[in-house]
C-alpha positions in Angstrom: 95.0 88.2 78.1 94.9 88.8 81.9 92.1 87.3 83.9 90.7 90.6 85.0 90.2 91.7 81.5 88.0 88.6 80.5 84.6 89.6 79.1 81.9 89.0 81.2 78.0 88.2 80.4 76.8 90.9 82.6 78.3 94.4 83.1 79.7 94.8 86.4 76.9 97.6 87.1 74.2 95.3 86.2 75.6 92.8 88.9 75.7 95.4 91.4 72.2 96.7 90.6 70.8 93.1 91.0 72.4 92.5 94.3 71.9 96.0 95.8 68.1 95.9 94.9 67.5 92.7 96.2 69.4 93.6 99.5 67.6 97.0 99.9 64.0 95.6 98.6 63.8 92.6 100.6 65.5 93.5 104.0 62.7 96.3 104.2 60.0 93.5 103.9 60.7 92.2 107.3 59.4 95.6 108.6 56.0 95.0 107.0 55.7 91.2 108.2 55.8 90.3 104.6 52.6 92.0 103.8 54.3 94.1 101.1 56.0 91.0 99.5 53.7 90.7 96.2 54.0 94.3 95.6 57.6 94.3 96.1 58.2 91.1 94.1 56.4 92.8 91.1 58.1 96.2 91.4 61.5 94.4 92.0 61.3 92.4 89.0 60.2 95.1 86.8 62.5 97.7 88.1 65.5 95.4 88.0 64.7 94.3 84.5 64.5 97.8 83.2 67.7 98.7 85.0 69.6 96.0 83.7 68.3 96.4 80.1 69.4 100.0 80.3 72.8 99.4 81.6 73.6 96.6 79.1 72.5 98.6 76.2 74.3 101.7 77.4 77.7 100.3 78.9 78.2 96.9 77.6 76.7 98.1 74.1 74.4 95.0 74.0 71.7 94.7 71.3 68.1 94.7 72.1 67.6 91.0 72.2 70.6 90.4 74.5 69.9 93.4 76.8 66.3 92.3 77.1 67.5 88.6 78.0 70.0 90.0 80.6 67.1 92.2 82.1 64.7 89.4 82.4 67.3 87.1 84.0 68.2 90.0 86.5 64.4 90.9 87.2 63.7 87.2 87.7 66.5 86.9 90.2 65.6 89.7 92.3 61.9 89.2 91.8 62.1 85.7 93.5 61.1 86.1 97.3 64.4 84.6 98.3 67.7 86.4 99.1 70.2 86.4 96.5 73.2 87.4 98.5 75.1 84.6 100.0 73.3 82.0 97.9 74.4 80.3 94.6 72.3 82.8 92.7 74.3 85.6 94.2 77.7 83.7 93.5 76.4 83.3 89.8 75.6 87.0 89.6 79.1 87.8 91.0 80.7 85.5 88.5 78.7 86.4 85.4 79.4 90.2 86.1 83.0 89.9 87.0 82.6 91.4 90.5 84.2 88.3 92.0 87.5 89.7 90.4 87.5 92.8 92.3 89.3 91.3 95.3 92.0 89.9 92.9 92.8 93.3 91.5 94.8 94.4 94.7 96.8 91.1 94.8 98.0 91.0 91.3 101.9 90.0 91.1 102.6 93.5 89.6 101.4 95.0 92.6 103.5 93.2 95.1 106.8 94.8 95.9 109.8 93.2 94.4 111.8 91.0 97.0 115.2 91.6 95.2 118.0 92.5 97.3 118.3 96.1 96.1 114.8 96.6 97.4 115.3 95.2 100.8 115.2 97.7 103.3 115.6 95.5 106.3 118.8 95.9 108.3 121.7 93.6 107.5 123.2 91.4 110.0 
């Protein structure tokens, strides 16, 4: 089994949703000088929990209990008044959803050109 096909705890779409909503919602909080933070925290937590629950049920085929747990974890991650991206929490989201492996896809040994003499197009001396 290749490393890129290992199962993940979160579906990649759920990880992307958590990171995107955290970035979108809290980068705009600066414009209101933090006055909208309580409203944003509540909406972000509930919206993310529902979104992750739906994604996990539909695409990862999780049961209700597992989907609810993962939705609550995602809602908690986004609902905290701290940025997720660039922190240990963001790294955990990337790892649990497999998004950290996307960079590795382009550098798989199978994707690299062969260095055998018949494939060498360099001029001979």
